[in-house]
C-alpha positions, 0 to 999 in steps of 0.5 A, spaced: 500 499 500 505 504 501 508 503 494 502 504 491 501 511 494 508 513 492 506 511 485 500 515 485 504 521 488 509 521 483 504 520 477 500 526 480 507 530 480 508 529 473 501 531 471 502 537 475 509 538 471 506 537 464 501 542 466 506 547 468 510 546 461 504 547 457 502 553 460 509 556 459 509 554 452 502 558 451 504 564 454 511 564 450 507 563 443 502 569 445 508 573 446 511 572 440 505 573 436 504 580 440 511 582 438 510 580 431 504 584 430 507 590 433 513 589 428 508 589 422 505 595 425 512 599 425 513 596 418 507 599 415 508 605 419 515 606 416 512 604 409 506 609 409 506 615 404 508 621 406 503 626 408 501 631 403 503 638 405 496 643 406 496 649 402 494 655 406 488 658 401 486 664 406 488 671 403 493 675 407 490 682 406 496 685 409 499 684 402 493 682 398 493 687 392 486 687 389 488 690 383 490 683 381 483 681 380 482 687 375 483 688 367 489 693 368 488 699 363 485 706 362 478 706 361 480 708 354 479 701 351 482 698 357 489 699 354 495 702 358 499 704 352 494 708 348 497 708 342 496 701 341 489 703 340 489 708 334 485 706 328 482 700 333 474 699 333 470 700 339 467 694 342 460 693 344 457 692 351 452 686 350 448 684 356 448 676 357 442 672 354 438 669 359 436 662 359 429 660 356 424 658 362 422 651 362 415 648 364 415 645 371 413 639 369 419 638 365 424 639 370 430 636 370 430 635 362 435 639 358 432 645 355 432 646 347 431 653 344 427 652 337 426 657 332 420 657 329 420 654 322 417 660 319 421 665 322 422 670 317 428 672 314 431 679 314 430 682 307 437 684 304 438 692 304 440 694 297 447 696 296 449 703 298 454 707 294 457 714 294 461 715 288 462 722 288 465 726 294 466 734 294 469 739 299 465 742 304 468 749 307 465 750 314 468 757 314 465 759 321 469 753 324 475 754 320 475 747 317 474 744 310 473 736 309 470 732 303 463 728 304 458 725 299 456 730 293 449 733 294 448 733 301 444 738 304 448 744 308 446 747 314 451 752 318 446 756 321 449 755 328 456 759 329 459 753 332 456 747 328 456 745 321 451 740 319 450 736 312 444 731 311 443 726 306 437 728 302 436 720 300 429 718 302 429 711 300 432 708 306 430 708 313 433 714 316 437 720 313 444 720 315 447 726 318 454 729 319 455 734 324 462 737 326 462 742 331 468 747 335 468 749 342 473 753 345 476 750 352 480 753 357 485 748 357 488 742 353 483 736 354 487 730 356 484 723 353 480 721 360 477 728 359 475 727 352 472 720 354 468 724 359 466 729 353 464 723 348 460 719 354 456 726 356 454 727 348 452 719 348 448 720 355 444 726 352 442 722 346 438 717 350 432 722 351 431 721 343 431 714 343 426 708 346 432 704 346 440 706 346 446 702 346 453 705 346 460 702 346 466 703 350 470 709 348 477 708 344 482 712 341 483 714 334 487 720 330 483 726 328 486 732 325 493 728 326 492 728 333 489 722 338 482 723 340 477 719 343 471 716 340 465 711 341 459 708 337 452 707 338 446 704 336 438 704 338 431 705 336 429 713 336 422 715 338 420 715 330 421 707 331 427 708 326 434 703 327 439 708 327 447 707 328 452 712 329 459 715 332 462 720 336 469 722 335 472 728 339 479 731 339 482 737 342 487 742 339 490 748 341 484 749 346 479 748 341 475 741 342 473 739 335 467 734 335 464 730 329 457 727 330 455 722 324 449 718 324 446 713 319 441 708 318 443 702 322 443 697 316 448 701 313 453 701 319 459 698 315 458 702 309 458 709 313 464 707 317 468 705 311 466 711 306 463 717 309 467 717 316 473 715 313 473 720 307 471 725 312 477 723 317 482 723 312 480 729 309 478 734 314 483 740 315 484 746 319 484 752 314 486 758 319 
């Protein structure tokens, strides 16, 4: 019996030792796995892409120049070098066309603007030519210039000289009016631009609709002046186009006002206006 009890005690001690060994082995495995996971995390952190530097988009108003948002240049055509605008056309300001309205039942659909099939085609205007020019002497203004022969002269005013096209077959009778005013100083180009705008503003009351262009520079009487174009519908329902051109020489402001039927805008610019501009002279 004593031997049997001794063997039981030995067997029990062996079982306890086996359990302790197994427990130690499990702890070592868990520690190795934890260490491997930590190492993997460190490797991933090492291989992670470098963070992208953020850009500060906030405006520093202490150094911000608001002129950087503007189209730098004078009001005379938006160009700083005024000589670059000699003999350049003025630009027309047009309001953006509004998008067509759409019935709510078609919300989400793409709007399509459709012209009616029977939309009338504008009738072509007959060709207008000025085959003969003659010299007109505006003696009260100390000026002479060439214009189409046969135009009606009206020089009643002391400061102005006007010609009217007698042709009644077009929508509007063209007029050419030149005036000379004494001024206190030599006008700068910005002052001449203000004068042009003032004249155009005065025209508005005679029109149901009126659209002027921006001012630009162009030579007249061999000196840089300022001009602008316009178009509109006058109180008589006539479609009119025109140009105002001013220049200051020797404390005298020379003003050309030329109006024409709008349908013949290019014709009058290329003929009557051009002929006047290249032929006008101060006679004394």
